[in-house]
KETIMAR-61509 format. One record per residue (C-alpha): residue number from 0; x negated, y negated, z. Coordinates in Angstrom, 3 decimals, decimal comma. Layout:
- nr_u_v_w
- NUM_X_Y_Z
...
//
This chain:
- nr_u_v_w
- 0_96,888_187,653_54,169
- 1_99,466_187,539_51,199
- 2_101,624_184,493_51,558
- 3_105,429_185,407_50,543
- 4_108,198_183,376_49,260
- 5_111,657_185,017_49,343
- 6_114,181_183,865_46,657
- 7_117,873_184,647_47,535
- 8_119,269_185,115_51,157
- 9_122,241_187,331_50,689
- 10_122,470_190,966_51,474
- 11_119,044_192,142_50,124
- 12_117,284_189,044_50,952
- 13_118,316_189,428_54,586
- 14_117,270_193,113_54,636
- 15_113,895_192,157_53,197
- 16_113,276_189,347_55,754
- 17_113,568_191,868_58,527
- 18_111,288_194,129_56,693
- 19_108,541_191,441_56,079
- 20_108,241_190,738_59,708
- 21_106,901_194,245_60,043
- 22_104,313_193,897_57,251
- 23_100,765_193,281_58,900
- 24_99,120_191,667_55,771
- 25_102,058_189,479_54,657
- 26_103,150_185,966_56,133
- 27_106,599_184,468_55,094
- 28_105,790_180,897_54,011
- 29_108,882_179,799_51,937
- 30_112,514_180,735_51,032
- 31_114,871_179,493_48,529
- 32_118,596_179,423_48,492
- 33_121,378_177,304_47,020
- 34_123,287_177,516_50,281
- 35_122,302_174,842_52,855
- 36_123,637_176,923_55,635
- 37_121,428_179,966_54,887
- 38_118,329_177,629_54,536
- 39_118,913_176,635_58,203
- 40_118,622_180,275_59,111
- 41_122,265_181,277_59,445
- 42_123,069_184,480_57,581
- 43_125,775_185,571_59,713
- 44_128,151_185,604_56,713
- 45_126,014_187,866_54,705
- 46_127,709_191,264_54,139
- 47_126,250_194,618_52,869
- 48_126,714_198,378_52,974
- 49_123,724_199,365_54,936
- 50_123,843_197,626_58,312
- 51_120,387_195,817_57,608
- 52_119,452_192,335_57,819
- 53_119,757_189,838_60,546
- 54_122,517_187,083_61,532
- 55_119,994_184,444_62,508
- 56_116,536_183,827_61,200
- 57_113,956_181,139_62,257
- 58_112,598_179,252_59,229
- 59_110,936_176,554_61,328
- 60_107,425_177,484_59,891
- 61_108,655_178,028_56,170
- 62_109,140_175,680_53,277
- 63_112,817_175,625_52,282
- 64_113,966_174,963_48,686
- 65_117,320_174,696_47,222
- 66_116,082_176,096_43,864
- 67_113,647_178,917_42,869
- 68_111,650_176,578_40,502
- 69_110,342_174,454_43,321
- 70_109,334_177,573_45,284
- 71_107,396_178,740_42,255
- 72_105,675_175,437_42,159
- 73_104,602_175,655_45,681
- 74_100,719_176,358_45,809
- 75_100,933_177,885_49,192
- 76_102,815_180,744_47,821
- 77_101,024_183,875_46,514
- 78_103,846_186,235_45,765
- 79_107,652_185,982_45,548
- 80_110,349_188,395_46,358
- 81_113,376_187,916_44,197
- 82_116,575_189,050_45,860
- 83_119,028_187,568_43,284
- 84_121,858_188,659_41,163
- 85_120,812_191,014_38,309
- 86_121,240_188,812_35,581
- 87_118,563_186,455_37,110
- 88_116,029_189,038_37,574
- 89_114,274_188,700_34,105
- 90_114,359_184,959_33,758
- 91_113,205_184,160_37,280
- 92_110,655_187,004_37,191
- 93_109,069_185,580_33,953
- 94_109,233_182,035_35,370
- 95_107,316_183,233_38,515
- 96_104,830_185,187_36,603
- 97_104,138_182,275_34,456
- 98_103,560_180,037_37,662
- 99_100,777_182,536_38,569
- 100_102,705_184,375_41,337
- 101_102,879_188,048_42,161
- 102_106,519_189,319_41,794
- 103_108,518_191,810_43,535
- 104_112,043_191,964_41,960
- 105_115,121_193,836_43,113
- 106_116,531_196,698_41,096
- 107_117,652_197,049_38,451
- 108_114,672_195,541_36,760
- 109_116,856_193,693_34,173
- 110_120,046_194,262_32,293
- 111_118,521_195,348_28,977
- 112_115,226_196,952_27,753
- 113_114,115_193,941_25,804
- 114_114,083_191,788_28,906
- 115_112,246_194,534_30,802
- 116_109,582_194,776_28,109
- 117_109,298_190,758_28,210
- 118_108,702_191,078_31,993
- 119_105,887_193,694_31,389
- 120_104,267_191,586_28,783
- 121_104,295_188,400_30,994
- 122_102,826_190,397_33,968
- 123_99,935_191,692_31,905
- 124_99,491_188,304_30,263
- 125_99,406_186,455_33,692
- 126_97,121_189,100_35,262
- 127_99,729_189,397_38,151
- 128_101,538_192,269_39,882
- 129_105,054_193,003_38,819
- 130_106,818_195,470_40,932
- 131_110,632_196,492_40,998
- 132_112,163_197,269_44,388
- 133_112,991_200,971_43,877
- 134_113,057_201,762_47,460
- 135_113,926_205,587_47,158
- 136_110,179_206,130_46,376
- 137_109,378_204,942_49,865
- 138_112,368_206,362_51,657
- 139_111,215_208,810_54,311
- 140_113,532_211,873_53,393
- 141_112,952_211,348_49,752
- 142_109,245_210,968_50,356
- 143_109,089_214,224_52,197
- 144_111,219_216,056_49,633
- 145_108,738_215,055_47,027
- 146_105,908_216,542_49,063
- 147_107,774_219,713_49,818
- 148_108,484_220,125_46,018
- 149_104,774_219,492_45,144
- 150_103,644_222,137_47,793
- 151_106,282_224,659_46,514
- 152_107,897_225,234_49,739
- 153_111,151_226,304_48,155
- 154_109,714_228,045_45,226
- 155_110,336_226,763_41,764
- 156_112,882_224,162_41,405
- 157_116,285_225,333_39,585
- 158_118,564_222,454_40,097
- 159_118,567_219,040_41,609
- 160_121,801_217,100_42,420
- 161_121,586_213,437_43,628
- 162_124,650_211,579_44,762
- 163_125,409_207,802_45,809
- 164_128,757_206,626_46,688
- 165_130,515_203,521_48,276
- 166_133,556_201,405_48,101
- 167_133,501_198,536_45,781
- 168_131,447_195,682_47,348
- 169_133,564_192,789_48,634
- 170_130,547_190,549_49,723
- 171_129,162_189,890_46,241
- 172_131,834_188,770_43,701
- 173_129,158_188,703_40,867
- 174_128,586_192,295_41,030
- 175_132,078_192,904_39,631
- 176_131,076_191,190_36,400
- 177_129,274_193,750_34,226
- 178_127,670_190,721_32,476
- 179_125,901_189,815_35,616
- 180_125,421_193,247_37,201
- 181_125,702_195,833_34,527
- 182_128,611_197,504_36,414
- 183_128,904_199,416_39,568
- 184_127,793_202,785_38,676
- 185_124,742_201,374_36,712
- 186_123,900_199,164_39,648
- 187_124,232_201,931_42,264
- 188_122,894_204,918_40,517
- 189_119,797_203,221_39,215
- 190_118,178_204,443_42,413
- 191_118,732_207,872_41,702
- 192_117,867_207,732_38,008
- 193_114,798_206,039_38,938
- 194_113,852_208,884_41,416
- 195_114,599_211,515_38,761
- 196_112,047_209,753_36,503
- 197_109,644_209,781_39,374
- 198_109,955_213,425_39,891
- 199_110,698_214,820_36,476
- 200_109,718_212,238_33,894
- 201_112,111_210,944_31,161
- 202_114,739_213,527_30,160
- 203_115,339_214,388_26,452
- 204_118,977_213,409_26,691
- 205_121,835_212,560_29,063
- 206_125,428_213,563_28,889
- 207_127,842_211,762_31,254
- 208_131,533_211,561_32,152
- 209_133,403_209,483_34,596
- 210_135,879_206,561_34,820
- 211_135,862_202,942_35,031
- 212_139,030_201,185_36,446
- 213_137,974_197,798_37,714
- 214_141,441_196,943_38,805
- 215_141,368_199,911_41,311
- 216_137,664_199,494_42,312
- 217_136,634_202,537_40,549
- 218_133,454_202,820_38,615
- 219_132,136_206,467_38,784
- 220_129,917_208,516_36,792
- 221_128,390_212,078_36,449
- 222_125,303_212,492_34,379
- 223_123,566_215,625_33,490
- 224_119,980_215,188_32,396
- 225_118,394_217,561_30,230
- 226_114,749_218,680_30,338
- 227_113,373_221,108_27,801
- 228_111,235_222,912_30,343
- 229_112,680_221,730_33,750
- 230_115,439_222,173_36,097
- 231_119,207_221,197_35,693
- 232_119,316_217,678_37,082
- 233_122,639_215,902_37,962
- 234_123,138_212,366_39,092
- 235_126,716_211,512_40,432
- 236_128,636_208,821_42,308
- 237_129,587_205,177_42,134
- 238_132,255_202,972_43,469
- 239_135,109_204,704_45,066
- 240_138,665_202,923_45,900
- 241_139,239_201,533_49,355
- 242_137,073_200,902_52,144
- 243_134,811_203,960_51,507
- 244_131,583_204,331_53,465
- 245_128,170_204,262_51,854
- 246_126,466_207,559_51,733
- 247_123,387_208,828_49,590
- 248_122,482_212,584_49,388
- 249_120,643_215,193_47,286
- 250_120,340_218,987_47,224
- 251_117,265_220,636_45,690
- 252_117,801_224,270_44,881
- 253_114,623_226,302_44,591
- 254_113,946_230,013_43,735
- 255_113,088_230,556_47,511
- 256_115,176_228,103_49,384
- 257_116,990_224,762_49,433
- 258_116,255_221,158_50,664
- 259_119,256_219,092_51,616
- 260_119,826_215,618_52,791
- 261_122,848_213,415_53,614
- 262_122,493_210,081_55,014
- 263_125,559_210,092_57,000
- 264_125,145_213,832_58,303
- 265_121,549_214,823_58,700
- 266_117,820_214,254_57,850
- 267_116,154_216,261_55,391
- 268_116,531_219,972_56,197
- 269_115,101_223,060_54,546
- 270_116,987_226,457_54,340
- 271_115,061_229,585_53,841
- 272_116,413_233,111_53,555
- 273_116,166_234,926_56,952
- 274_115,110_231,856_58,792
- 275_117,057_229,057_60,882
- 276_117,683_225,752_59,265
- 277_114,840_223,413_59,658
- 278_115,575_219,643_60,046
- 279_112,402_217,679_59,446
- 280_111,269_215,135_62,043
- 281_110,316_212,210_60,014
- 282_108,140_209,401_61,477
- 283_107,157_207,471_58,399
- 284_109,450_204,488_59,496
- 285_111,652_202,215_57,392
- 286_111,948_202,635_53,699
- 287_112,170_198,920_53,063
- 288_109,118_198,022_55,099
- 289_107,110_200,894_53,276
- 290_108,056_199,318_50,087
- 291_107,167_195,788_50,997
- 292_103,805_196,995_52,459
- 293_103,107_198,722_49,170
- 294_103,505_195,478_47,325
- 295_101,537_193,370_49,718
- 296_98,664_195,898_49,553
- 297_99,013_195,898_45,665
- 298_98,794_191,994_45,753
- 299_95,764_192,086_48,026
- 300_93,737_194,413_45,913
- 301_95,063_192,937_42,640
- 302_96,119_196,334_41,503
- 303_99,619_197,712_40,774
- 304_100,844_200,200_43,133
- 305_100,579_203,687_41,447
- 306_103,753_205,030_43,394
- 307_106,199_202,488_41,584
- 308_104,784_201,197_38,182
- 309_106,973_198,835_36,473
- 310_106,666_200,808_33,398
- 311_108,949_203,494_34,994
- 312_111,283_201,034_36,451
- 313_111,852_199,914_32,720
- 314_112,468_203,780_31,888
- 315_115,061_203,863_34,709
- 316_116,753_201,097_33,259
- 317_117,074_202,736_29,807
- 318_118,193_206,087_31,473
- 319_121,033_204,371_33,416
- 320_122,126_202,475_30,328
- 321_122,270_205,756_28,380
- 322_124,165_207,463_31,056
- 323_126,893_204,568_30,920
- 324_126,860_204,576_27,097
- 325_127,380_208,478_27,232
- 326_130,429_208,039_29,606
- 327_131,917_205,475_27,190
- 328_131,204_207,568_23,944
- 329_131,649_211,080_25,309
- 330_128,371_211,850_23,182
- 331_125,059_212,926_24,571
- 332_122,464_210,037_24,365
- 333_118,688_210,170_24,034
- 334_117,258_207,348_26,283
//
């Protein structure tokens, strides 16, 4: 049984708490937050764009700390789940690893490649698991699409388009500060850049366009990833003005058919010539639970999860930064 400490009780911390309750070989033993109200289990003011999490949590059987360092020093904690603002990912992950804890850290891994490399070195030095919560690798529709591609069910892949959009968040003031979050398009599309690396590897270059108008809640980007011997790959989306609903989607066009998914419209569906559309019945469950289960299993066997290696999370960071730089400069960038 892996004993878990969760640091940060905001949107993603609340979401993870719900998922941890469904992981059979993990036990929540400690939480940390600078908000006394949240430490009492009142998460009713927590906002988010996925409708996940819980308003009230029973922390009676948990140690409760007002700062991460105290939780890291707790000998009853085997592993920590860091659900904190992005600029704290690297320093807190490094502290936790140095304290001998396994670490799951929310995406993006860090704000710059140097910090990501330091996290990788500390994990190796400490002999502890480091995993980044790139949840698309565990999301049922994306998992099934990966399998369908591997099986060649739509022929050879010709083009892949990934989209992710939402209104500019109002529940996390820090996310609007690029020094703390990396910016809206970076923070949001890191999911899709990571999944592209998962499927296709690192591209030779990225060329991006878009617009960043913070005063209007706009931070959008469209990036084309160039592979020397692969399909055309496009990642697009970001923050939209107004109270725009969250959605994520993809279209995978093959030589013999198409796979398509839209979070607000339909589950993963396959379209083949001369056949009716096929919507897959997926029973794999919740992506967050699967992600945390993979981390707990990795901690138990003391071996990194092969589906989500931190080295690829570091590559996703590089690719997302390259896309943002290409948008700014108008030049193609080699990540």
